[in-house]
N, C-alpha and C positions, 0 to 999 in steps of 0.2 A: 881637739888638740891632742896629739900623741903624747903619752907619758913614757918616760924611760926610767929603768932602774938606775939608781945612782950607784955606780960600782967603779971604784978607782982603777980596776984592771980592764974594764971593758967599756970603751966609749960607745955612745949610742949608735954610731955608724957600724961598728963591729957587731953589736947586738942585732941591728937590723939586717946586716949581711948574714949572720948565722941563722936568724929566723927565716930569711928568704931561702937559705939552703935547706932548712928543715922542711919548709912547705914544698919545695921542689922534690925532695926525696919522697915525701908522702904522695905527691901527685904522680911521681914516677911509678910507684907501686900500682896505682890504679889506671895508668895510661898505657901500660905495657900490653894490655890485652890479655886475655886468658888463654894460655896454651891448653891443648887437649888434656882433660883430666883435672884441671884446676877449677875450683868452684867459681862461679860467677856471682856478681852482686844480685841481690834480690830485687826484682823489678816490681812495680806497683801491683801487678796481678799475680805475683808469685806466692809462695807459701806463707810469707809474713808481710803484712802491710804496715809493720811498725817502723816509724821514722827513727833512724838511728840516733838523731839528736834528742829524742825523748828518753834515751836510755840513762841519762843522768839528770836527776831532779835538782831543784834549786838548793836544797839542803846539801846534797852531795857536791854540787858545784862550789858552794861556799866552803865546805869542809876541805876540798882539794885545792882551793884558791884558783878556780878556773873561770874564764869568761864563758858566755853562752856559746853553745856549739854552732858551728857553721858547716853547712852541707858542702861537700866537695864530691860531686858525682853521687855514688851510692853510699859514700862514707860520711861520717860526721867527725869534725876535728874540734877539740877544745884546747885552747892555749892557756897557760898560766897567766894570771893577771900581772900587770907591770910591777906592782909593789911586792910581789912574792919573792922570797929570797932564793928561789930556784927558777929555772927556766926550762920547761918541757912541754910536750904536747901529748895528749891522749887522742886516740883515734878508735872509732868503732865502725864496724860494717857487719851487716847480716848477710851471710852467704847461704845459698841454696844448694842442696845436694852434697856430694862428697867434697870435703875440704882438702886443701893441699896437705901433703904429708908433713909429718913433724915427729919429734920424739915424745914419747909419753911423759906427761907431767902430772904432779899431784892434782886430784880433782879440785875444782873451785866450786864451792857450795854444792858439793856432791855431784857435780856434772863432769862427765868424761872430758878431759882436757889434754891437749898436746901443745908443745912449744914449737913454734915454726920460725925458721930463720930465712927471711926473704933474701935472695942473693944480692939485692941492690941496697940493703940497709946494713950499716956498721953494727955488728953484734955487740960491740962494747958500749954502744950508746942507745940501743933499741932492744925491745923485747916484744914478741907477739905471742899471744895465747889464742888458740882455737878451742872454743868451748861448745860442746854439743848441747843445744837447747831443746832437742827433740823435734819431731815432725819435720825432719830434713833440714833444719835451720842450724847454722853454726855461727857463733859470735866470734868475730875477729876483733880482739881487744889488744891494742898496741899502746906502748908508751915509748917516747923517744926524747932524749935531751942532749943532743950533741954539743950544745953550748953550756951545759950545766957543769959547774965545777965539781970534780970528783965523781962524775958519772961512771958507772961500771955496769956490766951486764946484770949482775946481781941486784943492784939498785933499780935498774930499769925494770927488771922482772918483778920486783916487789911492788913497784908502782903499777905495772900492768896488771898484776894479780889483784891488787886492791881495787883498781878501776873496774876490772872484769867482775868482781864480786858485787860492786854497786850496780853495774849494768845488768847483771843477771837478776838481781833482786828487783830492779825497776821493771825489767822485761816482763816479769811475772805479774805486774800490776797494771800494765797498759793493755788496752784492747787489741786483739790480733785480728 
């Protein structure tokens, strides 16, 4: 049985519609194909055999109010639980080779980091960090909350940064 947030401003149909739009936006990022020079998703035989859904452990999921991750192609998507007072989605993907361009950002856990703005995502509701994990592997750490009340680029980036820090710390503990 599906559970919906009780919110006097957003009926369940509107929330479901907004969630569907978010999933479509995430899928659009990964279904566009990779133009020349853009990193491709890590394949099973590539530089990293880490399942992106293993990048957040159960403690981190609980702390962030997230459901278990769901694979979508080479990415993993975590949605906030229905009873959480906010509504957003974290996404992680491990990229091989050079990552798409971006502007330099403060390091996350002392890892070189850039902020990337995909052309198909609303920068006021999404933030993407590309974090160099070494050995030719880059973490794409994304947060988006287009149906989240009061969302801004700054808020999305804070959440993406916190999620990326958790993902990086977990990446260091899982077998490669």
